[in-house]
C-alpha positions as CSV (number, residue, x, y, z in Angstrom):
1,X,-23.5,8.5,-110.1
2,X,-23.4,4.8,-111.1
3,X,-21.5,2.5,-108.7
4,X,-19.0,0.1,-110.2
5,X,-20.5,-3.4,-110.1
6,X,-17.3,-4.8,-108.5
7,X,-17.4,-2.2,-105.7
8,X,-21.1,-2.9,-105.2
9,X,-20.3,-6.6,-104.8
10,X,-17.6,-5.8,-102.3
11,X,-20.0,-3.6,-100.2
12,X,-22.6,-6.5,-100.2
13,X,-19.9,-9.0,-99.2
14,X,-18.7,-6.7,-96.4
15,X,-22.2,-6.3,-95.1
16,X,-22.7,-10.1,-95.1
17,X,-19.4,-10.6,-93.3
18,X,-20.3,-8.0,-90.7
19,X,-23.7,-9.7,-90.2
20,X,-22.1,-13.2,-89.7
21,X,-19.4,-11.8,-87.3
22,X,-22.2,-10.2,-85.3
23,X,-24.1,-13.5,-85.1
24,X,-21.0,-15.4,-84.0
25,X,-20.2,-12.8,-81.3
26,X,-23.8,-12.9,-80.0
27,X,-23.7,-16.8,-79.9
28,X,-20.3,-16.6,-78.1
29,X,-21.6,-14.2,-75.5
30,X,-24.7,-16.4,-74.9
31,X,-22.5,-19.4,-74.5
32,X,-20.2,-17.6,-72.1
33,X,-23.2,-16.4,-70.1
34,X,-24.5,-20.0,-69.9
35,X,-21.0,-21.2,-68.7
36,X,-20.6,-18.4,-66.1
37,X,-24.2,-18.6,-64.8
38,X,-25.4,-20.9,-61.9
39,X,-26.1,-24.4,-63.4
40,X,-29.7,-25.6,-63.3
41,X,-30.5,-27.2,-59.9
42,X,-27.4,-25.7,-58.2
43,X,-27.0,-22.7,-55.8
44,X,-24.0,-20.7,-54.6
45,X,-22.4,-22.2,-51.5
46,X,-19.4,-23.0,-49.3
47,X,-18.5,-26.3,-47.7
48,X,-16.2,-26.8,-44.7
49,X,-14.6,-30.3,-44.9
50,X,-13.9,-32.5,-41.9
51,X,-10.2,-31.7,-42.2
52,X,-10.9,-27.9,-42.1
53,X,-10.4,-27.1,-45.8
54,X,-12.9,-24.7,-47.4
55,X,-14.5,-25.4,-50.9
56,X,-16.5,-22.7,-52.7
57,X,-18.6,-23.2,-55.8
58,X,-22.1,-24.3,-57.0
59,X,-23.9,-26.8,-54.8
60,X,-26.7,-29.2,-55.5
61,X,-28.1,-30.6,-52.3
62,X,-29.7,-33.9,-51.6
63,X,-29.8,-33.5,-47.9
64,X,-33.2,-34.9,-47.1
65,X,-32.8,-37.6,-49.8
66,X,-29.4,-39.2,-48.8
67,X,-27.5,-36.7,-46.6
68,X,-25.2,-35.6,-49.4
69,X,-24.3,-32.6,-51.6
70,X,-22.6,-32.2,-55.0
71,X,-20.3,-29.3,-55.6
72,X,-18.8,-27.9,-58.8
73,X,-15.8,-26.1,-57.4
74,X,-14.4,-22.8,-58.8
75,X,-11.8,-24.7,-60.8
76,X,-14.6,-26.8,-62.5
77,X,-14.2,-30.0,-60.5
78,X,-17.4,-31.9,-59.6
79,X,-17.3,-33.7,-56.2
80,X,-19.8,-35.5,-54.0
81,X,-19.7,-35.2,-50.2
82,X,-21.6,-37.0,-47.5
83,X,-22.5,-35.4,-44.2
84,X,-19.7,-37.5,-42.7
85,X,-17.2,-35.6,-44.9
86,X,-18.2,-32.2,-43.7
87,X,-18.5,-30.0,-40.6
88,X,-20.6,-27.2,-42.1
89,X,-22.3,-26.1,-45.3
90,X,-23.8,-22.8,-46.5
91,X,-26.2,-23.1,-49.4
92,X,-27.6,-19.7,-50.5
93,X,-28.8,-18.2,-47.2
94,X,-29.2,-21.6,-45.4
95,X,-26.5,-22.7,-43.0
96,X,-26.0,-26.2,-41.8
97,X,-23.7,-28.0,-39.4
98,X,-22.9,-31.7,-39.9
99,X,-22.9,-34.1,-36.9
100,X,-22.3,-37.8,-37.1
101,X,-23.2,-37.8,-40.8
102,X,-26.4,-35.7,-40.5
103,X,-27.1,-32.2,-41.6
104,X,-28.7,-29.8,-39.2
105,X,-30.1,-26.4,-40.2
106,X,-28.7,-23.6,-38.0
107,X,-31.7,-21.6,-36.6
108,X,-29.3,-19.6,-34.4
109,X,-25.9,-20.0,-32.9
110,X,-23.6,-19.0,-30.0
111,X,-22.7,-20.8,-26.8
112,X,-25.8,-22.9,-27.5
113,X,-26.8,-23.7,-31.0
114,X,-30.5,-24.1,-31.9
115,X,-30.7,-26.7,-34.7
116,X,-33.3,-28.4,-36.9
117,X,-32.5,-31.8,-38.2
118,X,-32.5,-31.9,-42.0
119,X,-31.4,-35.4,-42.9
120,X,-31.4,-39.0,-41.7
121,X,-28.1,-40.7,-42.3
122,X,-28.8,-43.7,-40.0
123,X,-27.9,-46.9,-41.7
124,X,-26.3,-45.2,-44.7
125,X,-23.3,-47.2,-46.1
126,X,-19.9,-45.5,-46.4
127,X,-17.1,-47.2,-48.2
128,X,-13.5,-47.6,-47.1
129,X,-12.2,-49.1,-50.3
130,X,-14.6,-52.0,-50.9
131,X,-15.5,-52.4,-47.2
132,X,-18.9,-51.0,-46.3
133,X,-19.2,-49.1,-43.0
134,X,-22.7,-48.1,-41.8
135,X,-23.3,-44.8,-40.1
136,X,-25.3,-44.7,-36.9
137,X,-26.4,-41.1,-37.6
138,X,-28.2,-39.1,-34.9
139,X,-31.4,-39.6,-32.9
140,X,-34.7,-38.0,-33.8
141,X,-36.5,-37.4,-37.0
142,X,-36.2,-34.9,-39.8
143,X,-37.6,-31.5,-38.7
144,X,-36.9,-32.3,-35.0
145,X,-35.2,-29.5,-32.9
146,X,-32.1,-29.8,-30.9
147,X,-29.8,-27.8,-28.5
148,X,-26.1,-28.3,-29.3
149,X,-23.2,-27.4,-27.1
150,X,-20.4,-27.1,-29.6
151,X,-17.7,-26.9,-26.8
152,X,-18.9,-30.1,-25.2
153,X,-20.1,-31.6,-28.5
154,X,-23.4,-32.5,-26.9
155,X,-26.5,-32.8,-29.1
156,X,-29.8,-32.8,-27.1
157,X,-33.1,-33.7,-28.8
158,X,-36.0,-31.6,-27.7
159,X,-39.4,-33.3,-27.3
160,X,-42.7,-32.2,-25.8
161,X,-42.0,-34.5,-22.9
162,X,-38.5,-33.2,-22.0
163,X,-38.5,-29.6,-23.3
164,X,-39.2,-28.0,-19.9
165,X,-36.3,-29.9,-18.3
166,X,-34.0,-29.1,-21.2
167,X,-34.9,-25.4,-20.9
168,X,-34.2,-25.3,-17.2
169,X,-31.0,-27.3,-17.5
170,X,-29.6,-25.4,-20.5
171,X,-30.5,-21.9,-19.4
172,X,-30.0,-22.4,-15.6
173,X,-28.0,-19.2,-15.1
174,X,-30.3,-17.0,-17.3
175,X,-33.8,-16.5,-15.8
176,X,-34.8,-14.2,-18.7
177,X,-34.2,-17.0,-21.2
178,X,-36.1,-19.5,-19.1
179,X,-39.1,-17.2,-18.8
180,X,-39.1,-16.5,-22.6
181,X,-38.9,-20.2,-23.4
182,X,-41.7,-21.1,-21.1
183,X,-43.9,-18.3,-22.6
184,X,-44.2,-20.4,-25.7
185,X,-45.0,-23.7,-24.1
186,X,-44.0,-26.6,-26.3
187,X,-43.8,-24.6,-29.6
188,X,-40.2,-25.6,-30.6
189,X,-39.9,-23.1,-33.5
190,X,-40.3,-20.1,-31.2
191,X,-37.6,-21.2,-28.8
192,X,-35.2,-19.2,-31.0
193,X,-35.8,-16.0,-29.0
194,X,-34.9,-17.8,-25.7
195,X,-31.7,-19.2,-27.2
196,X,-30.7,-15.7,-28.5
197,X,-31.4,-14.2,-25.1
198,X,-29.2,-16.8,-23.4
199,X,-26.4,-16.4,-25.9
200,X,-26.4,-12.6,-25.6
201,X,-26.6,-12.5,-21.8
202,X,-24.1,-10.6,-19.7
203,X,-21.4,-13.0,-18.4
């Protein structure tokens, strides 16, 4: 049976229209996927501001570079925060606390926090309007380890010279933690087990 030329033309036009609609839909889905995916250079994270507010979104960190982070919040706003603006940050699986403008990676936490310094904010300029205020930051270098008593807000730098005194003074009512800490000599990274023993002790 011979198809009417006009009907044949309509069929071809419908096929073309369907093809173009499919292309447009695919392009739209790709664009939507790009918009809803994690932007390049960013990670999922949560910030706790100095005032106690929580902000969730995509975070790009420049912690070692200049003690700051950029966040794209869930409502699409892009903001920059310095360590001085925050009390804590979680970026992917890494947790940080912020003290005197510096970021410290949380190795373990409890009554005593075991921290590793991740930034150096000393001498960084903060602005109150046009007036520059320079941050003192914290002692020690990036990658140094610290004990932190959150209740007393005391940050204690651990060095090879003072580590034994710090262990005895910090774990004074937990002989098991002292023994574990001294097993490892001056290897700061392995002090985690001793801190966990202390934090989980029977009180």
